[in-house]
C-alpha positions in Angstrom: -48.9 -61.7 -74.3 -51.0 -64.4 -75.8 -54.4 -65.6 -74.6 -54.6 -66.4 -70.8 -58.1 -67.8 -70.7 -57.5 -70.1 -73.7 -56.2 -73.2 -72.0 -58.4 -73.2 -68.9 -61.6 -72.7 -70.9 -60.6 -75.0 -73.8 -59.9 -77.8 -71.3 -63.1 -77.2 -69.5 -61.5 -76.2 -66.2 -62.6 -73.5 -63.8 -60.4 -70.4 -63.4 -59.4 -71.7 -59.9 -59.2 -75.4 -60.0 -59.4 -76.7 -56.5 -57.3 -79.9 -55.7 -58.1 -82.1 -52.7 -57.2 -80.5 -49.4 -54.3 -81.7 -47.4 -55.1 -83.3 -44.0 -56.1 -80.7 -41.5 -53.4 -80.0 -38.9 -54.2 -78.0 -35.8 -51.2 -76.0 -34.5 -50.7 -76.1 -30.8 -48.2 -73.2 -30.7 -47.2 -70.2 -32.8 -44.1 -72.1 -33.8 -46.4 -74.9 -35.2 -48.1 -72.3 -37.4 -44.8 -71.6 -39.2 -45.0 -74.0 -42.2 -41.7 -75.7 -42.4 -40.0 -78.6 -40.8 -36.3 -77.7 -40.7 -33.7 -75.2 -41.7 -30.2 -76.0 -42.7 -26.9 -74.0 -42.7 -26.6 -74.2 -46.5 -29.8 -72.1 -46.9 -32.2 -75.0 -47.7 -35.5 -75.2 -45.8 -37.5 -78.4 -45.6 -41.2 -77.5 -46.0 -42.7 -81.0 -46.0 -41.8 -84.6 -45.6 -40.1 -84.7 -49.0 -40.2 -81.0 -50.0 -37.2 -78.7 -49.9 -36.7 -75.1 -51.1 -33.9 -72.7 -51.8 -34.2 -68.9 -52.3 -32.3 -66.4 -54.5 -32.5 -62.6 -54.1 -33.3 -60.8 -57.4 -32.1 -57.4 -58.4 -34.4 -55.2 -60.5 -34.1 -54.0 -64.0 -35.5 -50.9 -65.8 -38.3 -52.8 -67.5 -40.9 -50.1 -67.2 -38.9 -47.5 -69.1 -37.7 -49.7 -71.9 -39.0 -49.5 -75.5 -41.6 -52.0 -76.7 -38.9 -54.0 -78.6 -36.6 -54.2 -75.5 -39.6 -55.1 -73.3 -40.4 -58.0 -75.7 -36.8 -59.1 -75.6 -36.8 -59.2 -71.7 -40.2 -60.9 -71.8 -38.7 -63.5 -74.2 -35.8 -64.2 -71.9 -38.1 -64.5 -68.9 -40.3 -67.0 -70.8 -37.3 -69.0 -71.7 -36.1 -69.0 -68.1 -39.4 -70.2 -66.5 -39.8 -72.7 -69.3 -36.4 -74.2 -68.5 -37.8 -75.8 -65.3 -39.1 -79.4 -65.6 -42.1 -80.8 -63.8 -39.9 -82.0 -61.0 -39.2 -78.3 -60.0 -41.7 -75.8 -58.7 -40.9 -72.1 -58.9 -42.1 -69.1 -56.8 -41.6 -65.4 -57.4 -42.2 -63.3 -54.3 -42.3 -59.5 -54.0 -42.0 -58.3 -50.4 -43.0 -54.8 -49.7 -41.1 -54.0 -46.6 -41.5 -50.7 -44.7 -38.6 -49.0 -43.0 -39.5 -47.1 -39.8 -39.2 -43.4 -40.1 -36.6 -43.3 -37.4 -34.5 -46.0 -39.2 -34.9 -44.3 -42.5 -34.0 -40.9 -41.3 -31.0 -42.3 -39.4 -29.8 -43.8 -42.7 -30.5 -40.7 -44.8 -30.2 -37.6 -42.7 -26.8 -36.2 -41.7 -25.9 -36.3 -38.1 -24.7 -33.1 -36.3 -21.0 -32.8 -35.4 -19.0 -30.6 -33.1 -17.8 -28.3 -35.9 -18.9 -25.1 -37.7 -20.8 -26.9 -40.5 -24.1 -27.8 -38.7 -25.9 -24.9 -40.4 -25.3 -26.6 -43.8 -26.2 -30.0 -42.4 -29.5 -28.6 -41.4 -30.0 -27.2 -44.9 -29.2 -30.5 -46.5 -31.5 -32.4 -44.0 -34.4 -30.0 -44.8 -33.9 -30.7 -48.5 -33.7 -34.5 -47.9 -36.9 -34.4 -45.8 -38.7 -32.6 -48.6 -37.5 -35.2 -51.1 -38.6 -38.0 -48.8 -42.1 -36.5 -48.6 -42.4 -36.7 -52.4 -41.5 -40.4 -52.7 -42.4 -43.6 -51.0 -39.0 -43.9 -49.6 -40.1 -45.8 -46.5 -41.1 -48.9 -48.6 -38.5 -51.1 -50.3 -39.5 -53.9 -52.7 -37.4 -57.0 -52.2 -37.8 -59.6 -54.9 -37.0 -63.3 -54.6 -37.0 -66.5 -56.6 -37.8 -69.6 -54.6 -37.3 -73.1 -56.0 -38.9 -76.3 -54.6 -37.9 -79.9 -55.2 -38.7 -83.2 -53.7 -36.0 -85.5 -52.4 -35.7 -88.5 -50.1 -33.5 -86.6 -47.6 -31.4 -83.4 -47.1 -28.3 -84.9 -48.7 -30.3 -85.8 -51.9 -31.7 -82.3 -51.8 -28.3 -80.7 -51.6 -27.1 -82.7 -54.6 -30.1 -81.7 -56.7 -29.8 -78.0 -55.7 -26.1 -78.0 -56.5 -27.0 -79.0 -60.1 -29.8 -76.4 -60.2 -27.7 -73.6 -58.9 -25.5 -73.2 -62.0 -28.5 -73.3 -64.4 -30.5 -70.8 -62.3 -27.5 -68.5 -62.1 -26.8 -68.7 -65.8 -30.5 -68.0 -66.7 -30.8 -65.1 -64.3 -27.5 -63.6 -65.5 -28.9 -63.5 -69.0 -32.1 -61.9 -67.7 -30.9 -59.3 -65.1 -27.2 -59.1 -66.0 -25.9 -59.7 -62.5 -24.6 -62.8 -60.6 -27.1 -64.5 -58.4 -26.2 -66.8 -55.5 -28.4 -68.8 -53.1 -29.5 -67.0 -49.9 -27.9 -68.1 -46.7 -30.0 -69.6 -44.0 -29.5 -66.4 -42.0 -30.8 -64.3 -44.9 -33.9 -66.6 -45.3 -34.7 -66.5 -41.7 -34.2 -62.8 -41.5 -36.7 -62.4 -44.4 -39.3 -64.6 -42.6 -38.6 -62.7 -39.3 -39.4 -59.4 -41.1 -42.7 -60.9 -42.3 -43.8 -62.1 -38.9 -42.5 -59.0 -37.2 -43.8 -56.1 -39.4 -42.3 -52.7 -38.5 -40.2 -54.2 -35.7 -37.4 -52.0 -34.4 -35.5 -55.1 -33.3 -33.5 -56.6 -36.2 -33.2 -60.3 -36.6 -29.4 -60.3 -36.8 -26.8 -58.1 -35.1 -23.2 -58.3 -34.2 -22.4 -57.0 -30.7 -19.0 -56.3 -29.3 -18.8 -57.4 -25.7 -16.7 -55.6 -23.0 -14.1 -58.3 -23.1 -13.7 -57.7 -26.9 -15.5 -60.9 -28.0 -18.1 -60.6 -30.7 -21.6 -61.8 -29.9 -24.2 -62.6 -32.6 -27.9 -62.4 -32.0 -28.4 -65.4 -34.3 -26.1 -68.4 -34.6 -27.6 -71.8 -35.7 -25.1 -73.9 -33.7 -25.7 -71.8 -30.5 -29.4 -72.1 -31.1 -29.2 -75.9 -31.1 -27.1 -75.9 -28.0 -29.8 -74.1 -26.1 -32.4 -76.6 -27.2 -34.2 -74.1 -29.5 -35.2 -74.2 -33.1 -35.1 -71.6 -35.9 -38.8 -71.2 -35.5 -38.2 -69.9 -31.9 -36.0 -67.3 -33.4 -38.5 -65.9 -35.9 -41.9 -66.7 -34.3 -44.2 -63.8 -33.2 -45.8 -63.8 -29.7 -49.2 -64.7 -31.1 -51.1 -65.5 -34.2 -54.9 -65.7 -34.6 -56.6 -66.8 -37.9 -60.1 -65.4 -38.3 -62.3 -66.3 -41.3 -61.2 -63.3 -43.4 -58.1 -61.8 -41.6 -55.2 -62.6 -39.4 -53.9 -61.1 -36.1 -50.1 -61.3 -35.8 -49.2 -59.8 -32.4 -50.6 -56.3 -32.6 -50.7 -56.2 -36.4 -53.4 -57.3 -38.9 -53.0 -59.2 -42.1 -55.3 -60.5 -44.9 -54.6 -63.0 -47.7 -56.2 -62.7 -51.1 -56.0 -64.6 -54.4 -56.1 -63.3 -58.0 -58.6 -64.9 -60.3 -60.7 -64.4 -63.4 -57.8 -63.3 -65.5 -58.8 -61.7 -68.8 -57.6 -62.9 -72.2 -55.1 -60.0 -72.4 -52.8 -58.6 -69.7 -50.0 -56.0 -69.7 -46.5 -57.1 -68.7 -46.5 -54.7 -65.8 -49.4 -56.4 -63.9 -47.3 -57.9 -61.2 -45.3 -54.7 -60.7 -48.4 -52.7 -60.4 -50.2 -55.1 -58.1 -47.2 -55.3 -55.8 -46.2 -51.6 -56.0 -48.3 -50.5 -53.0 -47.3 -48.0 -50.3 -47.8 -50.5 -47.5 -46.4 -53.8 -46.2 -47.4 -56.6 -48.5 -46.4 -60.0 -49.9 -47.2 -61.0 -53.5 -46.5 -64.6 -54.6 -46.7 -66.4 -57.9 -46.2 -70.2 -57.7 -45.6 -72.1 -61.0 -46.0 -75.9 -61.3 -45.3 -77.1 -64.8 -47.0 -80.2 -66.3 -45.0 -82.9 -67.9 -45.2 -82.5 -71.7 -46.8 -85.9 -72.2 -49.5 -85.1 -69.6 -50.2 -81.7 -71.2 -50.5 -83.2 -74.7 -52.8 -85.9 -73.4 -55.1 -83.3 -71.8 -55.2 -81.2 -74.9 -55.8 -84.3 -77.2 -58.6 -85.5 -75.0 -60.2 -82.1 -75.0 -59.8 -81.9 -78.8 -61.7 -85.1 -79.1 -64.5 -83.8 -76.8 -64.8 -80.5 -78.7 -64.8 -82.2 -82.2 -67.5 -84.5 -80.9 -69.6 -81.5 -79.8 -69.0 -79.9 -83.3 -70.2 -83.1 -85.0 -73.3 -83.3 -82.8 -74.2 -79.7 -83.4 -73.7 -80.1 -87.2 -76.0 -83.2 -87.1 -78.6 -81.3 -85.1 -78.4 -78.3 -87.5 -78.8 -80.6 -90.6 -81.7 -82.4 -89.0 -83.5 -79.0 -88.4 -82.8 -77.9 -92.0 -80.0 -75.5 -91.2 -76.6 -75.3 -92.7 -74.0 -77.5 -90.9 -71.8 -74.4 -90.6 -74.2 -72.8 -88.1 -72.8 -74.1 -84.8 -72.3 -72.4 -81.5 -69.7 -69.6 -81.6 -68.4 -70.7 -78.2 -67.7 -74.2 -79.5 -66.1 -72.8 -82.7 -63.9 -70.6 -80.6 -63.0 -73.5 -78.3 -62.0 -75.5 -81.3 -59.7 -72.8 -82.6 -58.3 -72.2 -79.2 -57.5 -75.8 -78.5 -55.8 -76.0 -81.9 -53.7 -73.0 -80.9 -52.7 -74.7 -77.7 -51.6 -77.8 -79.5 -49.5 -75.7 -81.8 -48.0 -74.0 -78.8 -47.1 -77.3 -77.2 -45.8 -79.1 -80.4 -44.3 -76.4 -82.5 -43.4 -73.4 -80.2 -41.9 -75.5 -77.4 -44.2 -74.1 -74.8 -45.4 -75.8 -71.6 -48.4 -75.8 -69.4 -48.2 -74.4 -65.9 -50.5 -74.7 -63.0 -50.2 -71.2 -61.4 -51.3 -69.9 -58.0 -51.4 -66.1 -57.4 -51.8 -64.9 -53.8 -51.3 -61.7 -51.8 -51.1 -60.9 -48.1 -51.6 -57.3 -47.0 -50.4 -56.0 -43.5 -51.8 -53.1 -41.5 -51.7 -51.6 -38.0 -55.5 -51.6 -37.5 -58.6 -53.4 -38.9 -59.8 -50.2 -40.5 -56.5 -49.7 -42.2 -56.5 -53.3 -43.3 -59.9 -52.9 -45.0 -58.6 -49.7 -46.7 -55.5 -51.5 -48.0 -57.6 -54.4 -49.2 -59.8 -52.1 -51.3 -56.7 -50.6 -52.8 -55.5 -54.1 -53.9 -58.9 -54.9 -55.3 -59.1 -51.7 -57.2 -55.7 -52.3 -58.7 -56.8 -55.7 -59.8 -59.9 -54.3 -61.4 -57.8 -51.9 -63.5 -56.4 -55.0 -65.1 -59.9 -56.6 -65.4 -59.0 -59.1 -62.8 -60.6 -60.0 -59.5 -58.8 -60.1 -56.1 -60.8 -62.1 -53.7 -60.3 -62.5 -49.9 -59.7 -66.1 -49.0 -62.6 -66.9 -46.8 -61.8 -69.5 -44.1 -58.5 -70.1 -45.7 -56.4 -67.2 -44.3 -53.7 -69.5 -42.8 -53.4 -71.4 -46.0 -53.2 -68.2 -48.1 -50.6 -66.7 -45.7 -48.4 -69.8 -45.8 -48.6 -69.9 -49.6 -47.4 -66.3 -49.8 -44.3 -67.0 -47.6 -41.1 -67.3 -49.6 -41.0 -71.1 -49.1 -42.6 -72.2 -52.4 -45.1 -74.2 -50.4 -48.6 -74.1 -52.1 -51.3 -74.8 -49.5 -54.1 -73.0 -51.2 -54.0 -75.1 -54.4 -56.3 -72.7 -56.3 -54.5 -73.1 -59.6 -54.9 -71.4 -62.9 -53.6 -73.2 -66.0 -51.4 -71.1 -68.3 -49.1 -71.7 -71.1 -45.5 -70.4 -71.0 -46.4 -67.1 -72.5 -49.3 -66.6 -70.2 -47.2 -67.5 -67.1 -44.4 -65.2 -68.1 -46.7 -62.2 -68.2 -46.3 -61.9 -64.4 -42.9 -60.4 -64.8 -41.5 -59.2 -61.4 -39.3 -56.4 -62.8 -40.1 -52.7 -62.8 -37.5 -50.0 -62.0 -33.9 -50.4 -60.9 -33.3 -48.6 -57.6 -30.0 -47.4 -56.0 -30.5 -47.0 -52.3 -27.5 -48.2 -50.3 -27.3 -48.0 -46.5 -24.9 -45.3 -45.6 -24.8 -44.0 -49.2 -24.5 -40.3 -50.1 -27.4 -38.5 -51.8 -27.3 -38.2 -55.6 -30.8 -37.0 -56.5 -34.1 -38.7 -57.2 -34.7 -41.7 -59.4 -36.4 -40.0 -62.4 -38.8 -42.9 -62.8 -39.8 -43.9 -59.3 -38.8 -40.7 -57.5 -37.1 -42.7 -54.9 -33.9 -41.2 -53.3 -30.7 -42.3 -54.9 -28.2 -43.2 -52.1 -24.8 -44.6 -53.2 -21.6 -45.3 -51.4 -18.7 -45.1 -53.9 -16.4 -46.7 -51.3 -18.5 -49.9 -51.6 -17.7 -50.4 -55.3 -14.8 -52.4 -56.8 -13.2 -49.0 -57.1 -14.3 -45.5 -56.3 -13.2 -44.0 -59.6 -15.6 -41.7 -61.3 -16.3 -39.5 -64.3 -18.8 -36.7 -64.8 -19.7 -36.0 -68.4 -21.9 -33.3 -69.8 -22.2 -30.4 -72.2 -21.9 -26.8 -70.9 -24.9 -25.9 -68.8 -25.9 -29.5 -68.1 -25.0 -29.3 -64.4 -21.6 -31.0 -64.2 -20.0 -28.6 -61.8 -23.1 -28.4 -59.7 -23.3 -32.2 -59.4 -19.6 -32.4 -58.5 -20.1 -29.7 -55.8 -23.2 -31.4 -54.4 -21.2 -34.6 -54.0 -18.4 -32.6 -52.3 -20.9 -31.1 -49.9 -22.2 -34.6 -49.0 -18.7 -35.8 -48.4 -17.7 -32.8 -46.3 -20.9 -33.0 -44.1 -21.1 -36.8 -43.8 -17.5 -37.9 -43.5 -14.0 -36.9 -42.2 -12.4 -37.6 -45.7 -10.2 -35.1 -47.4 -11.3 -33.4 -50.7 -8.9 -31.9 -53.2 -10.1 -30.0 -56.3 -8.0 -29.1 -59.3 -9.9 -26.1 -60.6 -8.8 -24.6 -64.0 -11.6 -22.0 -64.1 -11.9 -20.9 -60.4 -15.4 -22.4 -60.1 -14.9 -24.0 -56.7 -13.4 -21.3 -54.6 -16.8 -20.0 -53.3 -17.6 -23.5 -51.9 -14.2 -23.7 -50.3 -14.7 -20.3 -48.7 -18.1 -21.4 -47.4 -16.6 -24.6 -45.8 -13.5 -22.8 -44.4 -11.3 -24.6 -46.9 -8.0 -23.6 -48.5 -7.8 -22.0 -51.9 -4.3 -22.4 -53.4 -3.8 -19.9 -56.2 -1.0 -21.1 -58.5 0.0 -18.4 -60.9 3.2 -16.5 -62.0 4.1 -14.1 -59.2 1.9 -15.7 -56.6 4.9 -17.1 -54.7 3.0 -20.4 -54.3 5.1 -23.3 -55.5 4.5 -27.0 -56.2 7.5 -29.1 -57.0 6.7 -31.6 -59.7 9.8 -33.6 -58.7 8.5 -34.3 -55.2 8.7 -38.1 -54.5 8.6 -40.3 -51.5 9.7 -43.9 -51.4 6.0 -44.9 -51.2 5.3 -43.2 -54.6 4.7 -46.6 -56.1 3.5 -49.5 -54.1 6.1 -52.4 -54.2 7.4 -51.1 -57.6 10.4 -48.9 -58.1 9.1 -45.3 -57.4 11.5 -43.9 -60.0 9.9 -45.9 -62.8 6.5 -44.4 -62.1 8.0 -41.0 -61.6 9.7 -41.2 -65.0 6.3 -41.7 -66.6 5.0 -38.6 -65.0 8.1 -36.6 -66.0 7.7 -37.8 -69.5 4.1 -36.4 -69.5 5.2 -32.9 -68.3 8.1 -32.9 -70.9 5.5 -33.7 -73.5 3.4 -30.7 -72.2 6.5 -28.5 -72.4 6.9 -29.5 -76.0 3.3 -28.2 -76.7 1.5 -31.6 -76.5 1.1 -31.6 -80.3 3.3 -34.6 -81.0 4.0 -37.8 -79.1 7.4 -38.3 -77.6 9.8 -40.3 -79.7 11.3 -43.5 -78.4 14.7 -41.7 -78.2 13.2 -38.9 -76.2 11.6 -41.4 -73.8 14.9 -43.1 -73.3 16.7 -39.8 -72.6 14.0 -38.8 -70.0 14.2 -42.2 -68.4 18.0 -42.1 -68.0 18.0 -38.5 -66.7 15.2 -39.2 -64.2 17.2 -42.1 -62.8 20.4 -39.9 -62.6 18.6 -37.1 -60.9 17.0 -39.3 -58.2 19.8 -41.8 -57.6 21.6 -39.8 -54.9 18.3 -38.7 -53.4 16.9 -42.2 -53.0 20.2 -43.7 -51.8 20.3 -40.9 -49.1 16.8 -41.6 -48.0 17.4 -45.3 -47.6 20.7 -44.8 -45.8 19.0 -42.5 -43.3 15.9 -44.5 -43.0 13.7 -41.7 -44.3 10.8 -41.8 -46.6 10.9 -38.2 -47.9 13.2 -35.2 -47.5 11.9 -31.8 -48.7 15.5 -30.3 -48.5 17.2 -32.8 -50.8 14.4 -33.7 -53.2 15.3 -32.7 -56.8 13.6 -29.8 -58.7 12.7 -29.2 -62.3 16.0 -27.2 -62.6 18.0 -30.3 -61.6 16.3 -32.2 -64.5 17.0 -29.3 -66.8 20.6 -29.3 -65.9 20.9 -33.1 -66.3 19.3 -32.9 -69.8 21.8 -30.3 -70.8 24.7 -32.6 -69.9 23.5 -35.3 -72.3 25.2 -35.5 -75.7 22.1 -36.5 -77.7 20.4 -33.8 -79.8 17.0 -35.0 -78.4 18.3 -34.2 -74.9 19.2 -30.7 -76.0 15.8 -30.2 -77.6 14.1 -31.3 -74.4 16.2 -29.0 -72.3 15.4 -26.1 -74.6 11.7 -26.9 -74.3 12.0 -27.0 -70.5 14.1 -23.9 -70.2 11.3 -21.3 -69.8 9.7 -23.5 -67.1 13.0 -24.3 -65.3 14.9 -21.0 -65.4 12.8 -18.7 -67.5 9.7 -16.5 -66.9 7.4 -19.4 -66.3 9.3 -21.1 -63.5 6.3 -21.5 -61.2 7.0 -25.2 -61.0 10.8 -25.0 -60.7 11.0 -24.4 -56.9 10.7 -26.6 -53.9 7.1 -27.0 -52.6 6.2 -24.3 -50.1 2.5 -25.4 -49.7 1.8 -27.4 -46.6 -1.9 -28.1 -46.6 -3.6 -29.4 -43.5 -7.1 -28.4 -44.4 -9.4 -31.2 -45.4 -10.9 -29.2 -48.3 -8.3 -27.8 -50.7 -8.8 -26.1 -54.1 -5.9 -25.7 -56.4 -6.9 -22.6 -58.5 -4.9 -22.6 -61.7 -7.1 -20.2 -63.7 -4.4 -17.5 -63.9 -1.5 -19.9 -64.5 -1.4 -18.9 -68.2 -2.3 -20.8 -71.3 1.2 -22.2 -71.7 1.2 -23.7 -68.3 -2.4 -25.0 -68.0 -1.9 -28.5 -69.3 1.3 -28.9 -67.3 -0.3 -27.4 -64.2 -3.1 -29.9 -64.3 -0.6 -32.8 -64.4 1.6 -31.4 -61.7 -1.4 -30.8 -59.4 -2.5 -34.3 -60.1 0.9 -35.6 -59.1 0.9 -33.5 -56.0 -2.5 -34.9 -55.0 -1.1 -38.4 -55.6 1.6 -37.7 -52.9 -1.2 -36.4 -50.6 -3.2 -39.5 -51.2 -0.2 -41.6 -50.1 0.2 -39.6 -46.9 -3.5 -39.8 -46.1 -3.5 -43.6 -46.6 -0.9 -43.9 -43.9 -3.4 -42.1 -41.6 -6.3 -44.3 -42.6 -8.0 -41.4 -44.4 -9.8 -41.4 -47.8 -8.9 -38.7 -50.3 -11.4 -37.5 -52.8 -10.0 -35.9 -56.0 -12.0 -33.8 -58.4 -10.3 -32.7 -61.5 -12.2 -30.3 -63.9 -11.4 -30.0 -67.6 -10.2 -33.6 -67.3 -10.0 -34.1 -71.0 -6.7 -32.0 -71.0 -5.0 -34.8 -69.1 -5.9 -37.3 -71.9 -4.9 -35.3 -74.9 -1.6 -37.1 -75.4 -0.7 -40.7 -75.0 2.0 -40.1 -72.3 -0.3 -37.9 -70.2 -3.2 -40.2 -70.6 -1.1 -43.2 -69.6 0.1 -41.5 -66.4 -3.5 -40.5 -65.5 -4.6 -44.0 -66.2 -2.0 -45.3 -63.7 -3.4 -42.9 -61.1 -6.9 -44.3 -61.8 -5.6 -47.9 -61.5 -3.7 -47.4 -58.3 -6.0 -45.0 -56.4 -8.1 -47.7 -54.7 -5.1 -49.2 -53.0 -4.3 -45.8 -51.5 -7.9 -45.0 -50.4 -8.3 -42.6 -53.3 -11.6 -41.7 -54.9 -10.7 -39.7 -58.1 -13.3 -38.0 -60.3 -12.8 -36.5 -63.7 -15.1 -33.7 -64.9 -15.3 -32.6 -68.5 -17.6 -31.3 -71.2 -15.4 -32.7 -73.9 -16.8 -36.2 -73.8 -16.0 -36.6 -77.5 -12.3 -35.9 -77.0 -12.2 -38.4 -74.1 -13.9 -41.1 -76.1 -11.5 -40.8 -79.1 -8.5 -41.8 -77.0 -8.0 -45.4 -76.2 -6.3 -44.5 -72.9 -9.1 -42.2 -71.9 -11.6 -44.9 -72.7 -9.7 -47.2 -70.5 -10.0 -44.6 -67.7 -13.8 -44.5 -68.2 -13.9 -48.3 -68.3 -12.0 -48.4 -65.0 -14.5 -46.1 -63.3 -17.3 -47.7 -61.3 -19.2 -44.4 -61.1 -20.2 -42.3 -64.0 -22.6 -39.4 -64.0 -23.8 -38.6 -67.6 -25.8 -35.4 -68.1 -26.8 -33.9 -71.3 -24.4 -35.2 -74.0 -23.5 -34.4 -77.5 -24.5 -36.9 -80.3 -21.1 -38.5 -80.6 -20.7 -38.9 -76.8 -24.2 -40.4 -76.6 -23.5 -42.9 -79.4 -20.2 -44.0 -78.0 -21.3 -44.4 -74.4 -24.5 -46.2 -75.4 -22.3 -48.8 -77.1 -19.8 -49.0 -74.3 -22.3 -49.6 -71.5 -25.2 -51.2 -73.3 -27.5 -48.2 -72.6 -31.0 -48.8 -74.1 -32.6 -46.3 -76.5 -35.1 -45.3 -73.8 -32.5 -44.7 -71.2 -30.3 -42.6 -73.6 -33.2 -40.2 -73.9 -32.4 -39.0 -70.4 -29.1 -37.5 -71.7 -30.6 -36.2 -75.0 -31.5 -32.5 -74.8 -31.9 -33.0 -71.1 -32.6 -30.3 -68.6 -29.8 -29.2 -66.3 -29.3 -31.7 -63.4 -31.0 -34.6 -65.3 -29.2 -37.7 -66.7 -28.0 -41.2 -66.0 -25.9 -42.7 -63.2 -23.8 -45.8 -63.9 -22.6 -47.6 -60.8 -20.5 -50.4 -62.3 -23.5 -52.6 -63.2 -26.7 -50.6 -63.4 -28.0 -47.6 -65.2 -30.2 -45.3 -63.1 -32.1 -42.3 -64.6 -31.9 -39.4 -62.1 -33.0 -35.8 -61.5 -31.1 -33.5 -59.1 -33.1 -30.5 -58.2 -31.7 -28.4 -55.3 -33.6 -25.7 -53.4 -32.4 -22.3 -54.7 -33.1 -20.4 -51.5 -30.2 -21.9 -49.5 -26.6 -20.8 -48.8 -25.4 -24.1 -50.3 -27.1 -23.4 -53.6 -25.6 -20.0 -53.8 -22.1 -21.4 -53.2 -22.6 -24.2 -55.7 -24.3 -22.5 -58.7 -22.3 -21.6 -61.7 -25.1 -20.0 -63.7 -23.8 -16.6 -64.8 -26.9 -14.7 -63.9 -27.1 -16.2 -60.4 -23.4 -15.8 -59.8 -23.6 -12.1 -60.9 -26.6 -11.5 -58.7 -24.8 -13.0 -55.7 -21.7 -10.9 -56.3 -23.9 -7.8 -56.7 -25.6 -8.6 -53.4 
């Protein structure tokens, strides 16, 4: 980290240098106690006559689980970022521990009962979720903000300055946390202040309400507020505030402000994370004010002269008393070395000097509870050999300084160089807890619930990868259960090994067994005019037919250009009359006139090219031979929202083709559901079989690309990660998936995925020889380590488990 005490001691400054107090102002109302002058629609808040601030919400990163080398790299980027601000800009980092009421949290997490036959399983899930919540601090969220303060003559000048700063701040934070950061709106900033002044309030700051006449009413609108003669302070102010000598009363809550001082010469990079990671409402603030380089050098040079003069005087005194001139005070010798180090930092290492103020405000329901929380904060500080002191007679100043306004009213400043200032790194563990999200296990580091809504991503596409026994199928089933119990969406499973039938039976779903002699038929030639949005449906269908022709040939060799041309021509010929008939009659689909595989076979036989004859011969056993399961018109009309296509007994010769035909059938179902406004979740096991050849992989990639437009959420499940990653088309499917669940992986898969998604060496350990149900979740931007442990004494577990001994015991029972 570098030495924290060096600069302050070497320059002869106290740890908490007090600057002159600002003029005392006595608030007449609660609104007067709120320390800003004005709020503007662009998110800028004026905090003093010439002072303006803007706020940026920060996302977290997995700093605490990174290796030492990676932590140093993050620390270096953070040092570079805070060092990029000149003396005209002040910076504040705020961590806001905000509690969520139990009722609000349970409403967000627990599954509501419905008027169906599944409430028994909702109760099982809710009991499991309640047990998980008891383990973690899930009622506390840690919001992190960067607030920047500038001085300007007026709001227009402030706007211009912030517009220049926005791009550099966004660029610096992008390098640091890997996500785009934009300034908070005024509504977001006021909502944040409202939450601070109204701890644990059940009334949110902002709501949209639909009136009886259909109009939308907002609980906060800046223009409407001004029309009523009110200010933003009226919208966020509590009913009362009383500032005692060592605590604060805010309505019926208690608060206390403290400052951190007596920093040791060495601190760990997790001090801010540890200080702020408390199980109660709390504000933690670090305000940085950099000194101009010329002023910093002048201070150091002056002190160098003072120290050297002391050295000379002590040497003279030693000589006069008959001692060696080398025998001088160790404190002065250390100060001499330290000030030389400071000068080197400033002149050679491009470091700066920062005046830093560290404050905290703790909130509680009672005075006794406040005292208890205060002792916890003090004890945490002592673990880092620091001292957290209550601000006596300065509670209002301390509280105001903690607010995310970057307005330092305490002015108890500690001088640090860039390295020392950067040690207060705000990052700890990346969480994934979206409102309305489904449950995906616990964060393996923080033990917080992982709640994620795949519908909220750029696309809902997903892949589940893992070796046998890693928990792939169980994870997929747990997600299916969450979808079935939380939503009205449809779920379709393509099941090559009959692993999902018990779950379908439990949830009164439909199991469609497709096998020779089952008299269940899916017509791979089914096609509506909506088969391809805006594009010619026949063109997309030709790609699919090429993939099943390739499967019929054995999937060993790619189709030749001539074969592709023949298939394209025959596809158009087979569908021409059908499509013209639909358009003439104003229909979208007709089950009676749609072609079948036999029609394609007959069309191929009529072509003169040898390639056509070879294709017809390859299709013969599937069109008119013993394996003609897919040569008939579809006789399956599924109206159940949970459907499993069981193709285990289809035969090895039809398995690859069966997967593709089922996928195409699901695509048709997805199109129909989209018309009804429904989402369709597709789960395809042994997914690697769909990517073994270029033609099949290209068609599957098309499904993955188009699914979002049709409310589709497809998920591929496979243990053959290595096979998937060797195919460029399969890699494209993975790259086009904003959800990936990685469980225990083989060495090749680990290496490839680590490179593809920038997974750190520490994070990759979660998929190396990992226990079942443990791994990593990727949500399009972040990597989250997770554990998914489900209670075994439930009906849901018995229906989801695929462990042979447990399945056998269940069957025996």
